[in-house]
N, C-alpha and C positions, 0 to 999 in steps of 0.2 A: 504494500500500500504506500503510495507516495503522499507526502504532506503538501497542503496548499502553500504557495510561495510566501504568504504572510504568516505562516504558522510560527509562533514564538513560544517554545516550551518554557515559559517563565516559571519562577518559583516565588510566590508572594512571601513565603517565610524567609527567604534569603534577603529580599528587599527590606522586609520588616527588621531583620537583624541589623543590616547596615544602617537603616533609619535610626534604630535605637542607639547605636554607637555614635552616630553623628549628632543626634539631637541631645545627647547627654553633655555635649561640649558647650561652653559659654557663647551666648548670642548667635546661635546657629539657626538658620531658617531653611525651609525646604520649598522648592517649587519645581515645576517641569521646565526643562531647558533642552531644546533639540529633541523633544519627545521622551526624555528620560528623567527619572527622579534625580534631582541635583540638590546638593547642600551647599549653602553659602555662609560665610562669616559676615555678620552684620548686614545681611541681605544684599551684599555687594559682590564679594569675591568668592568664586567657586573653589572648593577644596576637595570635594568628592562628587562623582557623577556615576550613576549606574550605567552599565553598558549591557542592555538586555537584548542581545542578539542584533544590535544596531548595525554593526559592520561585519559580522560573521555569525557563525552558528553557536556562539558561546555566550554564557552569562557571566558577567564580571563587573568590575568597577574600575574607574579611572580616578587617580588621585594625585595631588601634588606630592612631591617627594624631595627629600634633601638632595643636594648635589651628589651625583655619582651612584645613588642607591638604585635607580632604575636599571642602569647598565649592569651593575653587579648582580642584582637579583635575576634579571632576564638571562644572563649568561649562566648563572648557577642552577636555576630551576625554570627552564622554559616551558615546562608543563604546568607551572603554577602562575608564572608572571609573564607579562608581555609589554611591548612598547606600543602604547595606544596611538591611533592615528591622530593627526593634528597637534595634540599636546605632548606627545612623546618626544618631539624635538626640543621641548623645553624641560625635559627631564621627568615628566609625569610618569607614573607607574600604572600599569594595568595589572589587575589581580583577577585571575579566574576564580569564580565562586561556584562553578558547577562541577568541581572535583569531588571525589567520594568523601573525603574527610577534611572539610574546611577547618582550619585551626582558628577559631574565633578570637582567641587571645592574641594571636598574631595579627589578625585583621584589625582588632581594636588598636594595637600598637601602630599599625600602618596608618589608620585613620587619624589617630592622635598626632602622629608625625606630620601628616598632611595639614592638619589644623595649625600646627606650630609653624609650618612653612608659610602659611597665608595670613594668619592672625596677627594683629598688632601686639606689641609688647605688653600692653595693659591686660589683654585677654589671656596671653600666655602666663602672665603673673597670676591672674585669677585662677587659671587651670592648675597652676602649681601651688595654690593656696597662699600666695604672697600678695594678694590684692590689699590695697590700703583703703 
């Protein structure tokens, strides 16, 4: 049986997990961008975006990453990480979320790092419990 061209075997539970991790961070908002769930710092700057079969047949997320991290992870584990289109040239990391055993603690750390890359110092201090 062949699937229709617009068939997207999404997993709402995976999106819900990513949403929970993103929304737990200070001053994060969510809205659709380019047809995908996307999370913003202070409603302005994207730090994580779902990639729900948007450019291929995989479910994942794209996120900001510290310098060099994307290249390192993609080289070490290409079955779990990828260079996303458009933003990969700026060092963003793609994370496949349709693998058998997603390490949600690792995803939480990746999302938190993405937030740290994009957020202003005041929000990073708040995240670290150093807000005044």
